[in-house]
C-alpha positions in Angstrom: -4.6 22.2 14.5 -6.1 23.1 11.1 -8.4 20.7 9.3 -6.7 21.7 6.1 -3.6 19.8 7.2 -5.6 16.6 6.6 -7.3 17.6 3.3 -6.2 16.1 0.0 -8.1 18.5 -2.2 -6.1 19.2 -5.4 -4.0 16.1 -4.9 -3.9 13.1 -7.3 -3.4 9.7 -5.6 -2.3 6.4 -7.4 -3.3 3.2 -5.5 -2.1 -0.2 -6.8 -4.1 -3.3 -5.9 -7.2 -1.1 -5.7 -9.7 -3.7 -6.8 -10.5 -5.1 -3.3 -9.7 -5.3 0.3 -7.1 -2.9 1.8 -6.5 -1.2 -1.6 -10.2 -0.5 -2.0 -10.5 1.0 1.5 -7.4 3.2 0.9 -8.9 4.5 -2.3 -12.1 5.3 -0.5 -10.3 7.2 2.3 -8.2 9.2 -0.1 -11.3 10.1 -2.2 -13.2 11.0 1.0 -10.4 13.5 1.8 -10.7 15.1 -1.6 -8.1 13.5 -3.7 -8.5 12.5 -7.3 -7.9 8.8 -7.3 -6.1 6.6 -9.8 -7.3 3.0 -9.3 -4.7 0.5 -10.5 -5.2 -3.2 -10.9 -5.3 -6.1 -13.3 -9.0 -6.6 -13.5 -11.4 -3.8 -14.6 -14.4 -5.3 -13.0 -13.0 -5.0 -9.5 -11.7 -1.5 -10.1 -15.1 -0.5 -11.4 -16.6 -1.9 -8.2 -14.2 0.2 -6.1 -15.0 3.3 -8.1 -18.7 2.7 -7.5 -18.1 2.7 -3.7 -16.1 5.9 -3.5 -17.8 8.3 -1.1 -17.3 11.4 -3.3 -18.4 10.3 -6.8 -18.2 13.9 -8.0 -14.4 13.8 -7.7 -12.7 12.5 -10.9 -11.5 8.9 -10.8 -9.3 7.1 -13.3 -9.2 3.4 -13.8 -5.9 1.9 -14.9 -5.6 -1.7 -15.9 -2.0 -2.4 -15.3 0.1 -5.5 -14.4 2.6 -3.9 -12.0 5.2 -6.6 -12.7 5.5 -5.5 -16.3 8.2 -2.8 -16.0 7.8 -1.4 -19.5 4.0 -0.9 -19.0 4.6 0.9 -15.7 7.2 3.1 -17.3 4.9 3.9 -20.1 2.0 4.8 -17.8 4.0 7.2 -15.7 5.6 8.8 -18.7 2.2 9.4 -20.3 0.8 10.7 -17.1 3.7 13.3 -16.8 3.3 14.4 -20.4 -0.5 14.8 -19.9 0.0 16.8 -16.7 -1.7 14.1 -14.7 1.2 12.6 -12.7 0.2 11.5 -9.2 1.7 13.3 -6.3 0.7 10.5 -3.9 1.5 6.9 -4.6 0.4 3.9 -2.5 2.2 0.7 -3.3 -0.4 -1.7 -2.1 -0.4 -4.6 -4.6 0.8 -7.8 -3.0 0.5 -11.6 -2.9 1.5 -14.4 -0.5 2.6 -17.9 -1.1 2.0 -20.0 2.0 4.3 -22.9 1.2 6.8 -24.4 3.5 10.4 -23.5 2.7 11.5 -27.0 1.6 8.4 -27.3 -0.6 8.8 -23.8 -2.2 10.0 -23.2 -5.7 12.2 -20.6 -7.2 9.4 -19.6 -9.6 7.1 -19.0 -6.6 9.8 -17.0 -4.8 10.3 -14.8 -7.8 6.6 -14.2 -8.4 6.1 -13.0 -4.8 9.1 -10.7 -5.0 8.1 -9.4 -8.4 4.7 -8.2 -7.1 5.6 -7.2 -3.5 9.0 -5.7 -3.9 10.1 -5.2 -7.5 6.9 -3.5 -8.5 7.1 -1.1 -5.6 10.6 -0.2 -6.6 9.7 0.5 -10.3 6.5 2.4 -9.4 8.3 4.5 -6.9 11.1 5.2 -9.2 8.9 6.3 -12.1 6.4 8.2 -10.0 9.1 10.1 -8.1 10.4 11.7 -11.3 7.4 14.1 -11.4 7.4 14.4 -7.6 11.0 15.5 -7.5 10.4 18.0 -10.3 7.5 19.5 -8.3 9.4 19.2 -5.0 6.4 17.5 -3.4 5.4 13.9 -3.1 4.1 11.2 -0.8 5.1 7.5 -1.4 3.5 5.0 1.0 4.4 1.4 1.0 2.0 -1.3 2.4 4.5 -3.5 4.2 3.5 -5.9 7.0 4.2 -7.0 10.5 6.3 -9.6 8.7 8.6 -6.7 7.7 9.5 -6.8 11.4 9.5 -10.5 12.3 9.7 -14.0 10.8 7.0 -16.5 10.1 7.0 -20.2 9.1 5.6 -21.1 5.7 5.8 -17.6 4.3 9.5 -17.3 3.3 9.1 -15.3 0.1 6.4 -13.0 1.6 8.5 -12.3 4.7 11.6 -11.6 2.7 9.7 -9.4 0.3 8.2 -7.3 3.1 11.5 -6.9 4.8 12.7 -5.6 1.5 9.8 -3.2 1.2 10.8 -1.7 4.6 14.4 -1.4 3.5 13.3 0.3 0.3 11.2 2.7 2.3 14.1 3.8 4.4 16.5 4.1 1.5 14.1 6.2 -0.5 13.3 8.3 2.5 16.9 9.2 2.8 17.4 9.9 -0.9 14.1 11.7 -1.7 13.5 13.6 1.5 15.7 16.4 0.4 13.7 16.7 -2.8 10.4 17.2 -1.0 9.2 13.6 -1.2 8.5 11.7 1.9 8.5 7.9 1.9 6.8 5.8 4.7 5.4 2.4 5.2 2.3 1.0 6.9 2.7 -2.4 8.5 -0.6 -4.1 8.9 -1.2 -7.0 11.2 -4.1 -9.4 10.8 -6.7 -7.6 8.7 -10.0 -9.1 7.7 -10.1 -9.3 3.9 -11.4 -11.7 1.3 -8.0 -13.3 0.8 -7.9 -14.7 4.4 -11.5 -15.8 4.9 -10.4 -19.3 5.5 -8.3 -18.2 8.5 -11.1 -16.0 9.8 -13.4 -19.0 9.7 -11.0 -21.2 11.6 -12.4 -20.8 15.1 -9.2 -21.8 16.9 -7.0 -19.5 14.7 -9.4 -16.6 15.2 -9.3 -17.1 18.9 -5.5 -17.2 18.8 -5.3 -14.0 16.9 -7.7 -12.1 19.2 -5.9 -13.4 22.3 -2.5 -12.3 20.9 -3.8 -8.8 20.0 -4.2 -6.4 23.0 -7.2 -4.7 21.5 -8.8 -8.1 21.2 -9.8 -8.2 17.5 -8.7 -8.4 13.9 -8.1 -5.2 12.1 -10.3 -3.9 9.3 -9.2 -2.5 6.0 -10.3 0.9 7.1 -7.8 0.8 10.0 -5.0 0.6 7.5 -6.6 3.1 5.2 -6.8 5.7 8.0 -3.0 5.3 8.6 -2.3 5.7 4.9 -4.5 8.8 4.8 -2.5 10.5 7.6 0.8 9.8 5.9 -0.5 11.2 2.6 -1.5 14.6 4.1 0.5 17.7 4.9 -0.1 16.9 8.6 2.6 14.2 8.2 5.1 16.4 6.4 7.7 15.7 9.1 7.2 12.0 9.1 9.7 10.3 6.8 11.2 6.8 6.7 8.8 5.6 9.3 7.1 2.2 9.7 3.6 2.8 11.1 2.5 -0.5 12.6 -1.3 -1.1 12.5 -1.7 -4.3 14.4 -3.7 -3.6 17.5 -0.5 -4.0 19.6 0.4 -7.5 18.5 4.1 -6.8 17.8 4.4 -4.8 21.0 3.7 -7.8 23.1 5.0 -10.7 21.0 
């Protein structure tokens, strides 16, 4: 096995939701493998903090302040990138939000907001990014889905529906873009320690429940997800297409 199969030198990788947590870890992993990274998010401060933590600061990095739910802005960005010869050949759709309301307490506005970020943005970004990928006959699109792409959960209706949709989108695009040289896969994280679930981590009973339900006996770390994304981005995964790579310590295998 050649180490070059897992190098990203010469590649350009776009990561949405790159200002913190899983997105930040993904950006660091791709940069460490040699890719030029495009850090996308709504807040410049968080993106600059991610850029400062990249392990290979000598590799060029772009910071793109972009609201991924604004379709016209997404279209403009990818068109300008193509025209400048800077279109990404790796795209990681990581931006996501969750609304933890019970179904009967939920609102249509809340439902739409979650689907706009988690599913609709992934659709638009993938569509616009794949234009250059198809022309080049090479591309990697990686969706950050969830174990809730595979099961249901109370008080997370919109999130669960959106993540099921992300997995469906992954498989549909894999079938359509595969013949054009573009692979499309999903990573389905389980319970990962990030700053958006600190309250759950600090709940002693909940923490014990998660660890007991996970065969490896711990929460995941953002780097666990990032390493899975890195594999799917490389030429070592060129025959992997339409796959849902579950990164949950074995939780869904036993529950």
